[in-house]
C-alpha positions in Angstrom: -2.5 -3.2 23.6 -3.0 -4.4 19.9 -4.1 -0.4 19.6 -1.0 0.8 21.2 1.0 -1.4 19.0 -1.1 -0.6 15.5 -0.6 3.1 16.7 3.1 3.2 17.1 4.1 0.9 14.2 1.6 3.0 11.8 3.3 6.3 13.2 7.0 4.9 12.8 5.6 4.2 9.0 5.1 7.7 8.8 7.9 9.0 10.3 10.1 7.1 8.1 8.2 8.8 5.1 8.8 12.1 6.7 12.9 11.5 7.1 12.4 10.5 3.5 11.0 13.7 2.5 12.8 15.9 4.8 16.4 14.3 5.3 16.9 12.9 1.5 14.6 15.6 -0.3 12.4 13.3 -2.2 9.2 14.0 -3.8 5.9 12.4 -2.2 5.7 10.5 -5.4 9.0 8.9 -4.9 8.6 8.3 -1.0 4.7 6.3 -2.3 6.8 4.1 -4.8 9.7 3.4 -2.5 6.5 2.4 0.1 4.5 0.3 -2.5 7.9 -1.4 -3.7 9.1 -1.9 -0.2 5.8 -3.7 0.5 5.8 -5.7 -2.2 9.8 -6.6 -1.5 9.0 -7.5 2.1 5.9 -9.6 0.7 8.2 -11.7 -1.7 10.0 -12.7 1.6 7.2 -13.8 3.2 8.0 -11.3 5.6 5.0 -8.7 5.6 2.2 -11.4 6.7 4.1 -11.9 10.0 4.4 -8.0 10.2 0.6 -7.8 9.6 0.4 -10.5 12.5 2.3 -8.3 14.7 0.8 -5.0 13.9 -2.7 -5.2 12.8 -3.7 -2.1 11.2 -0.7 -0.4 11.7 0.6 -2.3 8.9 -2.0 -2.5 6.8 -3.5 0.9 6.6 -0.4 2.6 5.1 0.9 2.7 1.3 3.2 -0.1 2.4 0.5 -2.5 2.4 -0.8 -1.8 -1.2 2.3 -3.2 -2.7 1.9 -6.5 -0.3 -1.7 -6.5 -1.7 -0.1 -6.1 -5.1 2.4 -8.7 -5.0 0.0 -11.5 -3.1 -2.8 -10.9 -5.5 -0.4 -11.6 -8.2 1.6 -14.3 -6.7 -1.7 -16.4 -5.9 -3.6 -16.0 -9.5 0.0 -16.9 -11.3 0.0 -19.8 -9.6 -3.5 -20.7 -10.5 -3.5 -19.2 -14.7 0.0 -18.8 -15.1 1.1 -15.8 -16.9 -2.1 -14.0 -17.5 -3.1 -14.6 -13.6 -0.6 -12.1 -12.9 -2.4 -8.9 -14.3 -5.3 -10.6 -12.9 -4.4 -11.1 -9.6 -2.6 -7.9 -9.2 -6.6 -5.9 -9.3 -8.1 -8.6 -7.5 -7.3 -7.6 -4.0 -6.5 -3.8 -4.5 -9.6 -2.9 -7.1 -11.8 -2.0 -4.0 -9.0 1.0 -3.0 -8.5 1.9 -6.2 -12.2 2.0 -7.2 -13.3 4.1 -4.0 -9.9 6.5 -5.0 -11.7 7.2 -8.6 -14.8 7.5 -6.9 -14.0 9.8 -4.2 -11.9 11.9 -6.5 -14.7 12.4 -9.0 -16.9 13.2 -6.5 -14.6 15.8 -5.0 -14.1 17.3 -8.3 -17.5 17.9 -8.8 -18.0 19.4 -5.6 -15.0 21.9 -5.4 -13.7 23.4 -8.6 -10.4 21.7 -9.5 -7.4 23.7 -10.8 -5.7 23.0 -14.0 
């Protein structure tokens, strides 16, 4: 049943993104930014952790979880190190994803001829 819930929740997040693209005519960058900010806001109100408990991977895989991770790390480190901890915490939880994106983009650029 966990897989079904994760599939439905992840699919609903994708449907919301597609509706933002089609109905509101937002650009993909606007949709991505909206999802990241939404994840951060939901984490600020301690809602996103409960959402992850309910939906599992359906809530952690989409880009909304990136905003949650950014704020979660920043809040955790700011409690320990103050203002400088915010910048440390932002990259602590998300560094693996950011590093993977940079590495894979570099490898793809080596294999294929990038336009530009």
